[in-house]
Backbone bond lengths (Angstrom), bond angles and torsions (degrees), N, CA, C in turn:
res aa  C-N    CA-C-N  psi(-1)  N-CA   C-N-CA  omega(-1)  CA-C   N-CA-C  phi
1 X - - - 1.454 - - 1.524 109.92 -
2 X 1.289 116.07 142.46 1.452 121.42 176.96 1.525 109.38 -87.99
3 X 1.311 115.27 130.49 1.461 121.35 179.98 1.525 108.68 -84.47
4 X 1.326 115.90 127.22 1.455 121.16 177.85 1.527 108.46 -77.02
5 X 1.329 115.87 112.29 1.461 121.89 178.73 1.520 109.25 -133.42
6 X 1.290 114.12 156.61 1.456 120.99 174.63 1.516 107.20 -116.28
7 X 1.310 115.94 120.37 1.459 122.88 178.04 1.528 107.62 -82.94
8 X 1.317 117.52 118.37 1.458 120.58 -175.99 1.526 112.82 -66.75
9 X 1.317 117.35 -25.75 1.466 118.82 175.67 1.531 110.27 -65.59
10 X 1.332 117.27 -36.17 1.465 120.19 176.19 1.532 110.70 -66.32
11 X 1.326 116.51 -36.22 1.470 120.30 177.77 1.527 110.31 -65.21
12 X 1.327 117.34 -48.71 1.468 119.12 -178.26 1.532 111.28 -67.75
13 X 1.321 118.06 -34.54 1.467 120.44 175.07 1.527 110.52 -62.36
14 X 1.332 116.32 -41.58 1.466 120.65 -179.99 1.531 110.43 -66.95
15 X 1.317 118.26 -38.67 1.464 120.94 177.22 1.531 109.58 -63.17
16 X 1.325 117.49 -43.78 1.467 120.42 177.52 1.533 110.94 -59.38
17 X 1.321 115.82 -42.59 1.468 121.45 179.47 1.531 111.02 -63.81
18 X 1.318 117.14 -46.26 1.466 120.78 179.98 1.521 111.94 -66.23
19 X 1.318 117.27 -38.75 1.464 119.98 177.78 1.516 111.42 -64.84
20 X 1.329 117.05 -40.49 1.464 120.67 177.98 1.526 110.30 -64.02
21 X 1.316 116.36 -41.75 1.464 121.19 177.82 1.525 110.48 -62.51
22 X 1.316 116.20 -44.19 1.464 121.59 178.77 1.529 110.95 -60.36
23 X 1.319 115.88 -49.63 1.457 120.42 -177.20 1.527 111.50 -63.14
24 X 1.337 116.43 -41.46 1.468 121.16 178.82 1.529 110.59 -64.12
25 X 1.316 117.02 -43.90 1.466 121.69 -179.33 1.521 110.59 -65.33
26 X 1.319 117.10 -46.13 1.470 120.45 -179.55 1.518 111.38 -62.74
27 X 1.327 116.48 -38.47 1.472 120.38 178.68 1.528 110.16 -66.82
28 X 1.327 116.25 -44.30 1.470 121.62 -179.87 1.527 110.70 -61.79
29 X 1.328 116.50 -38.99 1.461 120.87 -178.11 1.531 111.86 -85.42
30 X 1.343 117.34 -5.40 1.466 122.77 -178.17 1.535 110.97 54.43
31 X 1.328 114.53 37.58 1.466 120.98 -179.48 1.527 106.85 -145.58
32 X 1.333 118.17 113.12 1.464 120.03 -175.82 1.529 114.79 -66.20
33 X 1.314 117.80 -7.96 1.465 121.20 179.50 1.531 113.05 -115.61
34 X 1.320 118.06 5.27 1.470 121.04 -174.48 1.524 112.06 -60.34
35 X 1.305 116.73 -43.41 1.474 120.94 -176.03 1.519 111.63 -61.44
36 X 1.309 117.44 -35.25 1.467 121.15 -178.74 1.527 111.89 -64.49
37 X 1.324 117.18 -19.60 1.465 120.41 -177.52 1.526 113.06 -94.98
38 X 1.327 118.57 -7.56 1.467 118.38 -179.55 1.527 109.62 -73.63
39 X 1.311 115.64 154.26 1.462 120.98 -172.61 1.526 110.89 -114.29
40 X 1.330 117.09 52.26 1.466 119.12 178.88 1.530 112.29 -113.54
41 X 1.330 116.93 4.59 1.455 121.23 177.59 1.517 114.92 89.59
42 X 1.324 117.72 -16.22 1.461 119.80 -177.42 1.526 113.31 -66.36
43 X 1.339 119.90 -41.02 1.472 117.78 177.45 1.534 112.30 -59.98
44 X 1.325 116.55 -40.16 1.463 120.36 178.56 1.523 111.08 -67.30
45 X 1.339 116.16 -40.33 1.467 119.92 178.75 1.518 110.50 -62.37
46 X 1.335 117.21 -43.98 1.455 120.39 179.14 1.525 110.82 -61.28
47 X 1.320 116.91 -44.95 1.467 120.02 179.63 1.528 110.55 -61.33
48 X 1.319 117.21 -42.01 1.471 121.63 -179.90 1.530 111.18 -63.92
49 X 1.324 117.08 -43.90 1.463 120.88 -179.33 1.525 111.08 -69.98
50 X 1.325 117.50 -38.54 1.461 120.02 177.66 1.529 110.86 -65.83
51 X 1.312 117.21 -35.05 1.466 120.61 176.65 1.527 110.58 -64.75
52 X 1.323 116.70 -43.49 1.467 121.06 176.41 1.519 110.47 -59.25
53 X 1.324 116.46 -47.24 1.462 120.35 -179.37 1.520 111.86 -63.50
54 X 1.312 116.88 -37.36 1.468 120.17 178.17 1.530 110.68 -63.19
55 X 1.328 116.81 -40.38 1.469 120.54 179.25 1.525 111.99 -66.53
56 X 1.326 117.35 -31.04 1.461 121.21 -175.80 1.529 113.68 -99.48
57 X 1.324 117.24 -3.14 1.471 121.35 -177.30 1.529 110.54 -54.83
58 X 1.319 115.35 130.06 1.457 121.13 177.04 1.517 114.37 78.45
59 X 1.309 117.71 6.83 1.461 120.96 -173.91 1.518 113.65 -104.95
60 X 1.304 117.98 11.22 1.454 119.07 -172.32 1.499 116.75 -91.33
61 X 1.299 117.65 -16.29 1.450 118.59 -179.88 1.516 113.82 60.43
62 X 1.314 117.20 27.22 1.452 120.22 176.70 1.511 114.87 94.00
63 X 1.332 116.98 14.44 1.457 118.99 -177.85 1.526 113.87 -83.13
64 X 1.318 117.43 -47.60 1.467 121.18 -178.51 1.529 108.58 -141.35
65 X 1.328 115.74 119.76 1.461 120.48 -179.49 1.522 108.92 -103.13
66 X 1.322 114.40 132.04 1.465 121.44 178.34 1.522 107.74 -149.53
67 X 1.309 116.03 130.48 1.463 122.77 -178.98 1.527 112.15 48.32
68 X 1.326 115.34 47.02 1.460 123.88 176.15 1.527 115.01 64.05
69 X 1.303 117.83 18.68 1.464 122.20 174.37 1.515 109.03 -127.48
70 X 1.319 115.25 156.22 1.460 121.56 179.41 1.521 110.92 -101.04
71 X 1.314 114.87 144.05 1.460 122.77 -179.80 1.527 108.68 -135.38
72 X 1.345 116.98 158.15 1.465 117.90 174.36 1.532 109.56 -63.68
73 X 1.305 115.69 155.05 1.472 120.63 -179.84 1.519 111.09 -69.26
74 X 1.351 115.66 -38.13 1.452 118.66 -176.64 1.525 110.30 -154.49
75 X 1.319 114.45 162.28 1.454 123.00 172.53 1.523 106.30 -113.36
76 X 1.330 117.41 134.13 1.464 121.76 -177.56 1.519 108.52 -113.54
77 X 1.321 116.88 124.73 1.455 121.97 -179.83 1.522 109.79 -57.12
78 X 1.332 116.35 130.93 1.466 122.05 -179.07 1.533 110.66 -55.99
79 X 1.319 116.82 -38.08 1.461 120.64 -178.81 1.525 112.89 -66.04
80 X 1.314 117.75 -18.58 1.471 122.20 -178.98 1.521 112.66 -108.07
81 X 1.327 116.84 9.63 1.460 119.47 -172.18 1.523 112.82 -67.65
82 X 1.312 118.06 -30.84 1.459 120.28 177.39 1.532 110.30 -63.17
83 X 1.334 116.97 -45.27 1.470 120.73 177.03 1.525 110.58 -64.93
84 X 1.337 116.37 -36.56 1.462 120.54 177.30 1.528 110.57 -62.40
85 X 1.341 116.58 -43.73 1.472 120.31 179.11 1.521 110.46 -60.11
86 X 1.319 116.69 -42.37 1.464 120.48 178.99 1.530 110.79 -65.39
87 X 1.326 116.56 -42.21 1.467 120.47 178.36 1.534 111.10 -63.53
88 X 1.330 116.20 -43.96 1.458 120.79 179.67 1.525 111.04 -62.38
89 X 1.321 116.33 -44.00 1.471 120.22 178.42 1.530 110.65 -62.20
90 X 1.310 116.98 -41.07 1.469 120.48 179.04 1.519 111.57 -65.80
91 X 1.340 115.98 -35.31 1.467 119.74 177.88 1.529 111.72 -69.40
92 X 1.328 116.55 -32.56 1.460 121.21 -175.88 1.530 113.33 -90.23
93 X 1.314 116.25 -28.82 1.463 120.76 -174.38 1.522 109.65 -132.93
94 X 1.302 114.90 155.96 1.459 120.30 176.44 1.534 108.00 -84.12
95 X 1.333 115.83 93.93 1.461 120.67 -177.70 1.532 107.04 -110.24
96 X 1.310 117.23 98.56 1.468 119.30 -179.46 1.528 111.14 -71.44
97 X 1.297 114.90 157.62 1.464 120.65 179.27 1.526 109.05 -87.19
98 X 1.326 115.03 62.26 1.461 121.68 -179.63 1.516 109.08 -136.42
99 X 1.313 115.88 165.92 1.451 120.24 173.51 1.519 107.15 -68.56
100 X 1.283 123.57 138.17 1.467 128.83 5.36 1.519 113.40 -91.64
101 X 1.314 116.64 3.21 1.469 119.97 -175.30 1.522 112.55 -64.13
102 X 1.330 117.10 -30.67 1.461 119.58 177.18 1.527 111.33 -69.73
103 X 1.311 117.71 -10.28 1.470 122.12 -177.59 1.525 112.96 -95.39
104 X 1.314 117.81 5.33 1.464 120.76 179.69 1.526 109.11 -64.56
105 X 1.306 115.96 135.32 1.463 121.95 177.68 1.531 107.62 -82.13
106 X 1.334 116.13 89.52 1.459 121.00 -175.71 1.522 111.99 -69.03
107 X 1.313 117.88 -26.73 1.459 120.16 175.83 1.528 110.09 -63.74
108 X 1.318 116.28 -45.91 1.466 120.95 178.04 1.530 110.45 -66.02
109 X 1.327 116.46 -42.17 1.467 120.39 178.92 1.526 110.62 -59.79
110 X 1.329 116.74 -42.66 1.467 120.77 179.46 1.531 110.88 -66.18
111 X 1.319 116.75 -39.90 1.467 120.78 178.40 1.523 110.68 -60.28
112 X 1.316 116.28 -44.85 1.465 119.79 179.56 1.526 111.36 -68.55
113 X 1.330 117.08 -41.11 1.459 120.77 178.32 1.523 111.00 -62.49
114 X 1.322 117.49 -37.34 1.467 121.04 -176.72 1.528 112.56 -62.46
115 X 1.326 117.66 -18.68 1.465 120.35 178.18 1.526 112.08 -64.45
116 X 1.334 116.45 -21.00 1.460 121.40 178.84 1.530 112.27 -92.95
117 X 1.319 117.54 5.06 1.463 122.89 -175.83 1.521 110.07 -119.31
118 X 1.309 115.49 158.13 1.460 122.49 172.61 1.520 107.78 -108.71
119 X 1.325 116.39 165.88 1.450 120.50 -177.60 1.521 110.21 -122.33
120 X 1.330 115.00 146.47 1.460 122.20 176.05 1.522 107.75 -141.59
121 X 1.330 116.20 147.05 1.471 121.43 175.42 1.520 108.31 -100.14
122 X 1.333 115.13 138.32 1.458 120.58 179.96 1.522 108.09 -153.28
123 X 1.319 116.19 126.44 1.465 122.70 178.83 1.533 112.69 51.56
124 X 1.308 115.79 42.21 1.445 120.87 173.85 1.523 115.82 81.40
125 X 1.330 117.58 5.03 1.464 121.24 177.92 1.521 109.29 -125.52
126 X 1.321 115.31 156.06 1.451 120.72 175.62 1.517 109.01 -101.16
127 X 1.335 114.98 141.83 1.461 121.69 -178.00 1.517 109.75 -132.06
128 X 1.315 115.25 145.79 1.457 121.71 169.67 1.516 108.65 -93.25
129 X 1.304 115.35 147.59 1.468 121.41 174.14 1.517 107.88 -145.98
130 X 1.312 113.96 158.70 1.468 120.91 179.60 1.498 110.14 -144.55
């Protein structure tokens, strides 16, 4: 199964792209507010992404630096956190796909792991971050 995650570097890259587009459009139109009035969804997307970044500013612990602030490296969908816990354990430890390792209670492992994470809502879904 593919784990639904949001890479914060992709978010900050998209914000940079939208800001550049906004600035170029406003300059071309000789109106500093022109871009906010266009109806292509980009002004709303920028506002939504900037709001997310504002909520996570300073919360990364050194994972992703952007505009002199730290952000988490990624957001992990709460619904996929059990698979994430299993993936993380496999990355950290040699867990073969044999008995008794197949008997690990990954739901319980994910519940315990989630105690070290915070949660944020974004676009109608909840995500864990650390």
